[in-house]
Structures are given as C-alpha cells and as structure tokens.
N, C-alpha and C positions, 0 to 999 in steps of 0.2 A: 270514165271523167267527172261525170258530177260526183259521187262515190270520194271518192278523191281530195276532190276540191272539198264535202262535209269535213273529212276528216282534217283535212288540214284548219279551215277554220274550226275547230272545236280543238286543233290543237293550238296553235296561236294565241284562242281565250282563256285556255288553262294556262299559258308562258305566260297571260300577262296579265291573271289572276293571280298566279305563283310570283309573280314578282314586284303587282301590287303588294300581296301579306306582306312579302318579307321585308319589301324601303319602308312598311310599318312598324312593323317591328325594331326594324334597324335606325330607325328614330327615335321609336320608343326608349331603347339600349341605348339613345343618344345621353338622354337626362335622367339617366338610372342616377350617375349620380347627383344632380338639384336635388334629386327629387328626394334622395339620403341626408342628406345637409339641412330641407326642410322638415323630414319626418324625424332625424336626432333632433334639432331646436325642438319642434315640440316635445316632445317626450322633456327634457329636459325643463319642459318650463315645470314640471310635478311630479313633487320629494317620490313619489308614490312610485314614478317608475322611474328610479336610479338605477335600477335593478333590470332593466330590459335593454336589451338590444334589435336595432335591426338592420334589416340587408337587400338593399333590389338588385333583381334581378329582369330586365320585360318591362318595368311598370309595376310590380309584383312585390310587394313589399311583404318581409319575415321576420316575424317576433320571436322572439326568443328573449330569456335569462325570463325570472322571477316576480310574485307581489304578493303582499299578503293574502292581500282579499281574492275573491272571482270577484265579487262586481267591476275593479283597477282593471282587472284581466278584460274585459269584457270595454271599459271605458279608452283602456290605453288602444284596441280596435278599430274602435268606434271614428278619435281622433285620431286615427290615422288615416283611414279613413276617407276621411273630409278633407283632411289634406292636397291640394291640387297636384293633380298631373298623377294622382298613387290611381293605379288602374287596376288591385287590388291588394286583398291582407290576408296569408296566411299566418291563424294564431298559433303556436308553437309555448305559451308563456306556460310556467306552469304557478300552480297555488302555494307558497307553502312559508305563508304563517303559523300561526298558531294550532295544535293542534288538538282535537278535540273527539273521544271518544264518543262511538260515535252515537248508545244509546242518549249521552245529556245531552247528543247534538240532534238526537231526534225528538226530546224534549223540550229543546229550548226552541226547536222550529214550530212543535205540534201548538207548545204556550202564545206565540208571537201569531199562529195563521188564525186563535182560536177568536183574536178577538179585531181580525180585522175584513172590513167587511160584510158585516156579518148578516146574520137572520136567509139571505137566500143563497146565501155559498157557501160548499162541503168540502174543503180542502187540506189535504192530509201531507203527511211529507215521509217518505220511505230513507233510510240514509243507510249505505253499503261504504266501509272505507271512507266517506266524507264522502263523498255521490250519491247528489241528493236527487230523489226523483216527485215531483212531485201532480198527486193525484186528485183527481176530484170535477166538480161541476163549478161549474160559475156563471152568473148572469151574465156578468158582461166583461169585456175586455179587459175594459181598467182592472175587475178584479184579479182577472188572472194576471194583468200586470205584477198587481201590488203584492201577489202570491210573488213571483219570480224574483222581486227588486227583496224582499226579502230575507229571499234565500241565500242570493246575491251576495247580502252584506254582510251575512251573520257566519264571525270566526268560523275559522273550520272547516269550511263546505270549500268544495276541493271543483265542483264541478257540479251544474245541476240542470237536469233531464225535468222536459214539460213531459206530463200526460195528464193536461187539464183537457176535459172540453166547457167548452163554450157554449151557451145555451142558444137558439136564434132570436132574432129578437121581435117579439109577439106585443101588441095589447090586450090584446086576448091573453095571454097567460101570463098579466106583468096585475091583470086588475083579479086575475084568480089568486100571487100572489100576496096581495096584502084582501084579501077575503081570508083566504089562508093564518095570517098571521093573526088574525085581528079574533076568527072564530079559535082560534087556540092560551091565544093570550090572554083571552080575555075570559074565557070558561076558569068560575072558581078553585075547577080541583085544579088547573096545568095556571092560574097567574099570579102562583111567586116566583114559573121563571119567566116573569117579566119583568123580575128584579134584575139580574145578571143581563151585563150592557151586551153580552157575549154572544145572548137569544140560542140558546143551549142545544134548542127544533127546530134543527134548522128544514125552512122551505123549498125546496129544488122544484121546480116546474117544467114541464114537454111539454109542449103540442096539448098542454090542456090530462097530462097526468106528472099526478103527484107524488117524490118519493118524501119521506119522513129524514133526517138522520138527526147522529148527535145521540147524548147518555141522556135518560132520564131518571129520577130515584127508586121507582118502582114498575109492576109489570100494568099496573093498574091509569099510573100515566103513562105507559105507550099505549094502551084502548085506549085509552079517554085521548091522544090525538088523533087516532088514527081514526075514529068515529067521529069528530069534531069536522076534517080537512074532505070524509066523506060527507061529511051532510052540506058543503060549499059548493051552491048550483054554475052545472056548467063544468065540473072533475070531472074526469073521464073515467078514472082506476085512480088507488090511493096504494102505493107499494111502504108499507110501515118496516126500517129499518132502525127503527131507536132502537137503542140498546141500553138495559139497565144496571145499571152501577152494580158493580159488584159490595156486600156489605163485607166490612174487614173487622 
C-alpha cells in the first residue's frame, strides 16, 4: 500500500509540474503578437535594419533578412534581446554588404590591429571567405573587445571568430611589462623602434614568462631584444618569436 501511495504522489507531482510548464508556455505564447509588434517597432527605428524580419514563437524571436555589416547583425540581436518579454533570440541574419577579397580584407585588418592598443598585445587576423578569425594574446579584456569591434565594423566581414587569449590580471606581470618595455626601447640599438607609435616589438607576459612578437629589421635587433628581456629582474623565461623582415 505504501508503495502504491508513493507512486501516486510522484504521478501527481509530475502532472502538476507538466501542467505548470504548459501553462507557462501558453502564457508566453499569448504575448507573441505583442512581442512581435514591439520588436518590429524597435527594428523600424533604424534604417540599417530595414531588411531584417522578425518572427516570434513562445517568446523566442527569430531574426532573418540581411544587413551590410557584421556589427549590424550583432546590434540587431542586442536591441531585440532588450525588448520587454523577449525570452531569447535566434540570429539568422545574413551579412550581404560590400564584397572584399580575402587578401585585401586580411591586409586591412592587420593594419587596423597593428595600431590598436599596442605594446602589450599581439593580435592577428586570418580570413577565409569573409570569415575572420582573430588570433593572439591581449593584456586585458578591453583590448580583446577592441580587436573584435574593429573586425565586426570592417566592410566585407561576414562573421568573426574569437581565438584571443586574455592574460590573467597580475601586478607582478604588469611590473615586468613596464621594465621590459624600458629595457628594450631605451637600448641604443633598439630605440629607433620607439619612434613607431605601434611599438613593433610586442611584449607579452604571462606569470613571469615573456614572449616577444612582431617584426624587426635585422637578426641583430632580434637577438638584442631577447638579451634585454632576459636581463629584466624577476623574469622566468623569454621566448623570442620576433621575425626578421625580408629584404625586398
């Protein structure tokens, strides 16, 4: 008898839970038309979303259509997500703006990234069929986000994939960064690189381990940068990844 009562209690509890979920879904579904009207009003307020359409089912908004820039695709989803009573967003918007050859897009992005939040970051771009993958290392999340924003706003970019590693916060590493920067850029052989606002010798530090990245003019410059970095007090190791520019 006790076993039968236990089974009945479980059955009743399951029935109540199922009924509650069904009622919640039905409740959300009743508001779909209202949600769609609000979403369409939000999208209509911006010309860049004029080719975007929205449908709503159980509070989930599906976005279709097209925009000119990848950033506009992200912005559309962000705007819709903030609309009252929206439970979620499926972003199926296509980026159909200006078409740019991969090689040209790669060169443009590398140039932009070269001058973006320099010295302690090293981020490069790989492009295939308009799809951009950002690769490298950033000192802060702000630097990583900045690189992502540059790619998202670039005409010709269809999608952006983030493969940037953000270094852990560390006062010790920050001290090493500053000391290494001074040691390298104040060296008589290397100080000509300080003239370049992009700081072509990038200093990446992770838990006391240094990685030097970028491009220098000669093998002697590469060797000297490695020597200066190794002389900084507190450094555990130095990996010299500097490339020597090819002579034309």
